N, C-alpha and C positions, 0 to 999 in steps of 0.2 A: 131186115131178114122174117121174112116168115114164113108158120111151120103148119099139115095139115093134119086137120084130128078128123076122126072118125070115131061116130060111140053106140055100141053095141050089145048087149047081153049077147049072155051065154050060159041055159039052161046047165039043169045038170046032167041028163045024156050029151047034152058036149054040143047043144044046133047052137047057133048060131042066132042074133035077129037087131036088122041095123034098131036102131035110135035113132041115129041125125047124120044121115050124109057126108060123107067128105070133105072135109069144107079147107078153106085155108084162114090159119087165128094167129096175129102181133105177138109175141110174150111181150112179156114186163120185163120190167129192165128188173123188177125185186119185187118179193109175195107182198101182197096188201097185210095190210097191217091186220086185218077181217079174217087172213089167212095163218095166223101164228099161233103155235099152241100157249094158253095162257100157260102160264108160272106153276107149280105144283104144288098143291096146299098140301100135302099132307104130312101128317105127326112130322115123319123120317123127317122130308127137308128142312120143314119149318123147327127142326131141330140145330137145323147144319149135319145132322147124320153124316157119317164117314164110310 
């Protein structure tokens, strides 16, 4: 199954500008490891706060 994607930007006045025209892409089965958020290292999570 393919999807289409179009990349554009919108300025604060609401005007749009196309960065990359519409093209077909094939989605991944799952996220790549590099797209995952790292584990939280804040003090509350490290201590297991509930």
